[in-house]
N, CA, C and O atoms as a GROMACS GRO file, in nm:
protein
  344
    1MET      N    1  -3.127  -3.511   0.034
    1MET     CA    2  -3.257  -3.523   0.098
    1MET      C    3  -3.277  -3.668   0.144
    1MET      O    4  -3.257  -3.762   0.066
    2ALA      N    5  -3.314  -3.686   0.267
    2ALA     CA    6  -3.337  -3.818   0.323
    2ALA      C    7  -3.476  -3.869   0.284
    2ALA      O    8  -3.573  -3.793   0.283
    3VAL      N    9  -3.483  -3.996   0.251
    3VAL     CA   10  -3.611  -4.057   0.217
    3VAL      C   11  -3.662  -4.130   0.340
    3VAL      O   12  -3.590  -4.208   0.403
    4HIS      N   13  -3.786  -4.105   0.374
    4HIS     CA   14  -3.846  -4.160   0.496
    4HIS      C   15  -3.895  -4.303   0.473
    4HIS      O   16  -3.970  -4.330   0.379
    5LEU      N   17  -3.854  -4.392   0.559
    5LEU     CA   18  -3.906  -4.529   0.559
    5LEU      C   19  -4.019  -4.539   0.660
    5LEU      O   20  -4.017  -4.474   0.764
    6THR      N   21  -4.118  -4.621   0.628
    6THR     CA   22  -4.233  -4.643   0.714
    6THR      C   23  -4.242  -4.790   0.749
    6THR      O   24  -4.226  -4.876   0.663
    7ARG      N   25  -4.269  -4.818   0.876
    7ARG     CA   26  -4.293  -4.956   0.920
    7ARG      C   27  -4.442  -4.986   0.902
    7ARG      O   28  -4.527  -4.909   0.945
    8TYR      N   29  -4.470  -5.098   0.838
    8TYR     CA   30  -4.609  -5.141   0.819
    8TYR      C   31  -4.629  -5.276   0.886
    8TYR      O   32  -4.543  -5.364   0.878
    9TRP      N   33  -4.742  -5.292   0.949
    9TRP     CA   34  -4.788  -5.421   0.996
    9TRP      C   35  -4.913  -5.447   0.913
    9TRP      O   36  -5.006  -5.366   0.916
   10MET      N   37  -4.917  -5.557   0.839
   10MET     CA   38  -5.026  -5.583   0.746
   10MET      C   39  -5.094  -5.715   0.770
   10MET      O   40  -5.033  -5.814   0.810
   11GLU      N   41  -5.222  -5.714   0.744
   11GLU     CA   42  -5.298  -5.837   0.736
   11GLU      C   43  -5.336  -5.853   0.589
   11GLU      O   44  -5.392  -5.761   0.530
   12VAL      N   45  -5.306  -5.968   0.532
   12VAL     CA   46  -5.339  -5.991   0.391
   12VAL      C   47  -5.445  -6.099   0.377
   12VAL      O   48  -5.460  -6.186   0.462
   13GLN      N   49  -5.517  -6.089   0.268
   13GLN     CA   50  -5.622  -6.187   0.237
   13GLN      C   51  -5.554  -6.308   0.174
   13GLN      O   52  -5.474  -6.294   0.081
   14LEU      N   53  -5.587  -6.426   0.223
   14LEU     CA   54  -5.533  -6.549   0.169
   14LEU      C   55  -5.644  -6.631   0.107
   14LEU      O   56  -5.759  -6.620   0.149
   15PRO      N   57  -5.611  -6.713   0.006
   15PRO     CA   58  -5.712  -6.801  -0.052
   15PRO      C   59  -5.766  -6.897   0.054
   15PRO      O   60  -5.696  -6.931   0.150
   16GLU      N   61  -5.888  -6.940   0.035
   16GLU     CA   62  -5.948  -7.035   0.129
   16GLU      C   63  -5.860  -7.159   0.139
   16GLU      O   64  -5.814  -7.213   0.038
   17GLY      N   65  -5.838  -7.204   0.261
   17GLY     CA   66  -5.757  -7.322   0.285
   17GLY      C   67  -5.612  -7.291   0.320
   17GLY      O   68  -5.545  -7.376   0.379
   18GLN      N   69  -5.562  -7.174   0.285
   18GLN     CA   70  -5.426  -7.136   0.322
   18GLN      C   71  -5.432  -7.061   0.453
   18GLN      O   72  -5.502  -6.960   0.464
   19LEU      N   73  -5.360  -7.108   0.552
   19LEU     CA   74  -5.370  -7.050   0.686
   19LEU      C   75  -5.259  -6.952   0.719
   19LEU      O   76  -5.286  -6.849   0.780
   20HIS      N   77  -5.136  -6.981   0.681
   20HIS     CA   78  -5.024  -6.900   0.728
   20HIS      C   79  -4.930  -6.867   0.615
   20HIS      O   80  -4.925  -6.940   0.517
   21PRO      N   81  -4.855  -6.761   0.625
   21PRO     CA   82  -4.875  -6.650   0.718
   21PRO      C   83  -4.980  -6.553   0.666
   21PRO      O   84  -5.002  -6.542   0.545
   22ARG      N   85  -5.043  -6.485   0.756
   22ARG     CA   86  -5.147  -6.389   0.722
   22ARG      C   87  -5.106  -6.246   0.762
   22ARG      O   88  -5.156  -6.149   0.707
   23HIS      N   89  -5.014  -6.235   0.858
   23HIS     CA   90  -4.966  -6.104   0.905
   23HIS      C   91  -4.818  -6.088   0.871
   23HIS      O   92  -4.740  -6.182   0.882
   24PHE      N   93  -4.782  -5.967   0.830
   24PHE     CA   94  -4.646  -5.939   0.787
   24PHE      C   95  -4.601  -5.804   0.842
   24PHE      O   96  -4.681  -5.712   0.858
   25GLY      N   97  -4.473  -5.793   0.870
   25GLY     CA   98  -4.411  -5.666   0.904
   25GLY      C   99  -4.314  -5.629   0.794
   25GLY      O  100  -4.226  -5.708   0.759
   26VAL      N  101  -4.329  -5.509   0.740
   26VAL     CA  102  -4.245  -5.464   0.629
   26VAL      C  103  -4.208  -5.317   0.652
   26VAL      O  104  -4.293  -5.237   0.693
   27THR      N  105  -4.084  -5.283   0.626
   27THR     CA  106  -4.042  -5.143   0.628
   27THR      C  107  -4.013  -5.102   0.485
   27THR      O  108  -3.936  -5.168   0.415
   28ALA      N  109  -4.076  -4.992   0.441
   28ALA     CA  110  -4.066  -4.954   0.300
   28ALA      C  111  -4.088  -4.804   0.284
   28ALA      O  112  -4.121  -4.733   0.379
   29TYR      N  113  -4.068  -4.757   0.160
   29TYR     CA  114  -4.087  -4.615   0.128
   29TYR      C  115  -4.235  -4.578   0.119
   29TYR      O  116  -4.272  -4.464   0.146
   30SER      N  117  -4.320  -4.674   0.081
   30SER     CA  118  -4.464  -4.650   0.066
   30SER      C  119  -4.535  -4.784   0.078
   30SER      O  120  -4.471  -4.889   0.083
   31LEU      N  121  -4.667  -4.780   0.082
   31LEU     CA  122  -4.743  -4.906   0.088
   31LEU      C  123  -4.720  -4.987  -0.039
   31LEU      O  124  -4.706  -5.109  -0.032
   32ASP      N  125  -4.716  -4.922  -0.154
   32ASP     CA  126  -4.688  -4.994  -0.279
   32ASP      C  127  -4.551  -5.060  -0.276
   32ASP      O  128  -4.536  -5.174  -0.320
   33ASP      N  129  -4.452  -4.990  -0.224
   33ASP     CA  130  -4.318  -5.046  -0.210
   33ASP      C  131  -4.321  -5.165  -0.114
   33ASP      O  132  -4.257  -5.267  -0.139
   34ALA      N  133  -4.395  -5.153  -0.003
   34ALA     CA  134  -4.406  -5.263   0.094
   34ALA      C  135  -4.469  -5.386   0.030
   34ALA      O  136  -4.425  -5.498   0.053
   35LEU      N  137  -4.572  -5.365  -0.052
   35LEU     CA  138  -4.637  -5.478  -0.118
   35LEU      C  139  -4.543  -5.545  -0.218
   35LEU      O  140  -4.543  -5.667  -0.230
   36SER      N  141  -4.464  -5.467  -0.290
   36SER     CA  142  -4.371  -5.528  -0.385
   36SER      C  143  -4.261  -5.605  -0.312
   36SER      O  144  -4.219  -5.711  -0.357
   37LEU      N  145  -4.213  -5.551  -0.199
   37LEU     CA  146  -4.114  -5.624  -0.119
   37LEU      C  147  -4.173  -5.754  -0.065
   37LEU      O  148  -4.108  -5.858  -0.067
   38LEU      N  149  -4.296  -5.746  -0.018
   38LEU     CA  150  -4.362  -5.865   0.035
   38LEU      C  151  -4.381  -5.970  -0.072
   38LEU      O  152  -4.353  -6.088  -0.049
   39HIS      N  153  -4.428  -5.930  -0.189
   39HIS     CA  154  -4.452  -6.025  -0.297
   39HIS      C  155  -4.323  -6.093  -0.343
   39HIS      O  156  -4.325  -6.210  -0.383
   40ALA      N  157  -4.212  -6.022  -0.336
   40ALA     CA  158  -4.083  -6.078  -0.377
   40ALA      C  159  -4.016  -6.160  -0.266
   40ALA      O  160  -3.915  -6.226  -0.290
   41SER      N  161  -4.071  -6.156  -0.147
   41SER     CA  162  -4.011  -6.221  -0.031
   41SER      C  163  -4.044  -6.370  -0.026
   41SER      O  164  -4.150  -6.413  -0.069
   42ALA      N  165  -3.951  -6.446   0.028
   42ALA     CA  166  -3.975  -6.588   0.052
   42ALA      C  167  -4.079  -6.609   0.160
   42ALA      O  168  -4.134  -6.719   0.172
   43ALA      N  169  -4.109  -6.506   0.239
   43ALA     CA  170  -4.211  -6.518   0.344
   43ALA      C  171  -4.350  -6.526   0.285
   43ALA      O  172  -4.442  -6.579   0.347
   44TYR      N  173  -4.367  -6.472   0.162
   44TYR     CA  174  -4.497  -6.473   0.096
   44TYR      C  175  -4.491  -6.579  -0.012
   44TYR      O  176  -4.418  -6.564  -0.110
   45THR      N  177  -4.567  -6.686   0.005
   45THR     CA  178  -4.550  -6.804  -0.081
   45THR      C  179  -4.652  -6.816  -0.193
   45THR      O  180  -4.648  -6.915  -0.267
   46LEU      N  181  -4.741  -6.720  -0.210
   46LEU     CA  182  -4.841  -6.729  -0.316
   46LEU      C  183  -4.789  -6.663  -0.444
   46LEU      O  184  -4.714  -6.566  -0.437
   47PRO      N  185  -4.829  -6.714  -0.561
   47PRO     CA  186  -4.781  -6.656  -0.686
   47PRO      C  187  -4.845  -6.521  -0.720
   47PRO      O  188  -4.794  -6.448  -0.805
   48THR      N  189  -4.955  -6.488  -0.655
   48THR     CA  190  -5.025  -6.363  -0.683
   48THR      C  191  -4.983  -6.255  -0.584
   48THR      O  192  -4.945  -6.286  -0.471
   49PRO      N  193  -4.988  -6.129  -0.624
   49PRO     CA  194  -4.955  -6.021  -0.530
   49PRO      C  195  -5.050  -6.022  -0.411
   49PRO      O  196  -5.166  -6.061  -0.424
   50PRO      N  197  -5.001  -5.980  -0.294
   50PRO     CA  198  -5.086  -5.979  -0.175
   50PRO      C  199  -5.198  -5.876  -0.186
   50PRO      O  200  -5.180  -5.767  -0.240
   51VAL      N  201  -5.314  -5.913  -0.133
   51VAL     CA  202  -5.427  -5.822  -0.123
   51VAL      C  203  -5.437  -5.782   0.024
   51VAL      O  204  -5.460  -5.866   0.110
   52VAL      N  205  -5.420  -5.656   0.050
   52VAL     CA  206  -5.418  -5.608   0.188
   52VAL      C  207  -5.560  -5.592   0.242
   52VAL      O  208  -5.643  -5.525   0.181
   53VAL      N  209  -5.586  -5.655   0.355
   53VAL     CA  210  -5.712  -5.637   0.426
   53VAL      C  211  -5.702  -5.511   0.511
   53VAL      O  212  -5.794  -5.429   0.514
   54GLN      N  213  -5.588  -5.497   0.580
   54GLN     CA  214  -5.566  -5.380   0.663
   54GLN      C  215  -5.415  -5.359   0.676
   54GLN      O  216  -5.339  -5.455   0.685
   55ALA      N  217  -5.374  -5.233   0.678
   55ALA     CA  218  -5.233  -5.200   0.698
   55ALA      C  219  -5.224  -5.091   0.804
   55ALA      O  220  -5.298  -4.993   0.801
   56TRP      N  221  -5.133  -5.111   0.896
   56TRP     CA  222  -5.110  -5.014   1.002
   56TRP      C  223  -4.975  -4.950   0.978
   56TRP      O  224  -4.872  -5.011   1.010
   57PRO      N  225  -4.971  -4.827   0.922
   57PRO     CA  226  -4.842  -4.760   0.903
   57PRO      C  227  -4.790  -4.704   1.034
   57PRO      O  228  -4.865  -4.677   1.128
   58GLU      N  229  -4.660  -4.689   1.039
   58GLU     CA  230  -4.593  -4.634   1.158
   58GLU      C  231  -4.623  -4.717   1.282
   58GLU      O  232  -4.639  -4.662   1.391
   59ILE      N  233  -4.630  -4.848   1.266
   59ILE     CA  234  -4.662  -4.937   1.378
   59ILE      C  235  -4.554  -4.927   1.486
   59ILE      O  236  -4.434  -4.923   1.456
   60ASP      N  237  -4.596  -4.923   1.609
   60ASP     CA  238  -4.504  -4.930   1.722
   60ASP      C  239  -4.482  -5.079   1.749
   60ASP      O  240  -4.569  -5.146   1.804
   61VAL      N  241  -4.366  -5.130   1.710
   61VAL     CA  242  -4.343  -5.274   1.719
   61VAL      C  243  -4.353  -5.327   1.861
   61VAL      O  244  -4.377  -5.446   1.880
   62SER      N  245  -4.335  -5.243   1.960
   62SER     CA  246  -4.345  -5.290   2.098
   62SER      C  247  -4.487  -5.333   2.133
   62SER      O  248  -4.508  -5.398   2.236
   63THR      N  249  -4.585  -5.297   2.052
   63THR     CA  250  -4.724  -5.336   2.077
   63THR      C  251  -4.760  -5.471   2.014
   63THR      O  252  -4.870  -5.521   2.034
   64LEU      N  253  -4.667  -5.530   1.940
   64LEU     CA  254  -4.694  -5.658   1.875
   64LEU      C  255  -4.679  -5.772   1.975
   64LEU      O  256  -4.627  -5.753   2.085
   65ASP      N  257  -4.723  -5.891   1.937
   65ASP     CA  258  -4.726  -6.008   2.023
   65ASP      C  259  -4.589  -6.035   2.087
   65ASP      O  260  -4.492  -6.068   2.018
   66LEU      N  261  -4.583  -6.022   2.216
   66LEU     CA  262  -4.460  -6.037   2.294
   66LEU      C  263  -4.406  -6.180   2.289
   66LEU      O  264  -4.285  -6.200   2.294
   67ASP      N  265  -4.494  -6.278   2.280
   67ASP     CA  266  -4.451  -6.418   2.284
   67ASP      C  267  -4.417  -6.476   2.148
   67ASP      O  268  -4.341  -6.573   2.139
   68HIS      N  269  -4.472  -6.419   2.041
   68HIS     CA  270  -4.448  -6.478   1.909
   68HIS      C  271  -4.377  -6.383   1.813
   68HIS      O  272  -4.273  -6.419   1.757
   69VAL      N  273  -4.431  -6.263   1.793
   69VAL     CA  274  -4.375  -6.173   1.693
   69VAL      C  275  -4.239  -6.117   1.736
   69VAL      O  276  -4.141  -6.131   1.664
   70LEU      N  277  -4.234  -6.055   1.852
   70LEU     CA  278  -4.112  -5.985   1.893
   70LEU      C  279  -3.988  -6.075   1.896
   70LEU      O  280  -3.882  -6.033   1.850
   71PRO      N  281  -3.996  -6.198   1.950
   71PRO     CA  282  -3.875  -6.279   1.951
   71PRO      C  283  -3.841  -6.342   1.814
   71PRO      O  284  -3.735  -6.400   1.798
   72ASN      N  285  -3.932  -6.329   1.717
   72ASN     CA  286  -3.913  -6.395   1.588
   72ASN      C  287  -3.912  -6.296   1.471
   72ASN      O  288  -3.958  -6.329   1.362
   73MET      N  289  -3.859  -6.178   1.493
   73MET     CA  290  -3.855  -6.080   1.386
   73MET      C  291  -3.714  -6.024   1.370
   73MET      O  292  -3.633  -6.030   1.462
   74LEU      N  293  -3.688  -5.972   1.253
   74LEU     CA  294  -3.563  -5.902   1.227
   74LEU      C  295  -3.577  -5.757   1.273
   74LEU      O  296  -3.689  -5.712   1.297
   75PRO      N  297  -3.467  -5.685   1.285
   75PRO     CA  298  -3.479  -5.543   1.321
   75PRO      C  299  -3.562  -5.469   1.214
   75PRO      O  300  -3.535  -5.484   1.094
   76PRO      N  301  -3.660  -5.392   1.254
   76PRO     CA  302  -3.749  -5.327   1.159
   76PRO      C  303  -3.701  -5.190   1.110
   76PRO      O  304  -3.780  -5.114   1.055
   77ASN      N  305  -3.575  -5.158   1.130
   77ASN     CA  306  -3.527  -5.025   1.094
   77ASN      C  307  -3.463  -5.018   0.956
   77ASN      O  308  -3.410  -4.913   0.919
   78ARG      N  309  -3.468  -5.126   0.879
   78ARG     CA  310  -3.415  -5.128   0.743
   78ARG      C  311  -3.524  -5.171   0.646
   78ARG      O  312  -3.616  -5.244   0.684
   79ARG      N  313  -3.513  -5.127   0.524
   79ARG     CA  314  -3.610  -5.160   0.421
   79ARG      C  315  -3.614  -5.311   0.398
   79ARG      O  316  -3.510  -5.373   0.375
   80GLY      N  317  -3.734  -5.369   0.406
   80GLY     CA  318  -3.751  -5.511   0.380
   80GLY      C  319  -3.856  -5.573   0.471
   80GLY      O  320  -3.917  -5.507   0.555
   81VAL      N  321  -3.875  -5.704   0.451
   81VAL     CA  322  -3.971  -5.780   0.532
   81VAL      C  323  -3.900  -5.822   0.659
   81VAL      O  324  -3.794  -5.885   0.654
   82TRP      N  325  -3.957  -5.788   0.774
   82TRP     CA  326  -3.895  -5.823   0.902
   82TRP      C  327  -3.977  -5.924   0.982
   82TRP      O  328  -3.930  -5.975   1.084
   83PHE      N  329  -4.099  -5.952   0.938
   83PHE     CA  330  -4.179  -6.060   0.999
   83PHE      C  331  -4.277  -6.111   0.897
   83PHE      O  332  -4.343  -6.030   0.831
   84PRO      N  333  -4.291  -6.240   0.880
   84PRO     CA  334  -4.207  -6.345   0.939
   84PRO      C  335  -4.072  -6.350   0.869
   84PRO      O  336  -4.058  -6.305   0.756
   85ILE      N  337  -3.975  -6.405   0.937
   85ILE     CA  338  -3.843  -6.420   0.877
   85ILE      C  339  -3.835  -6.557   0.814
   85ILE      O  340  -3.902  -6.651   0.858
   86THR      N  341  -3.752  -6.569   0.712
   86THR     CA  342  -3.738  -6.698   0.644
   86THR      C  343  -3.599  -6.751   0.659
   86THR      O  344  -3.568  -6.859   0.608
   0.00000   0.00000   0.00000
């Protein structure tokens, strides 16, 4: 049986004074899996788990920022954090 991966584009809440990064692209089995991948990633620099403000599952990556996101992301077809890259 094949396990379905989902692409997520997320906005996370950051502590006051921390500006970047606030948006992440993650491919995972579930939102909980995406959050655990994000928290373990070098792209997420806070010691606390991310608090999601909004998550867009099944994001069409072609709709993301053409000038910043698309040229600076990894292929989103494998499990892991694909934006931002470290």
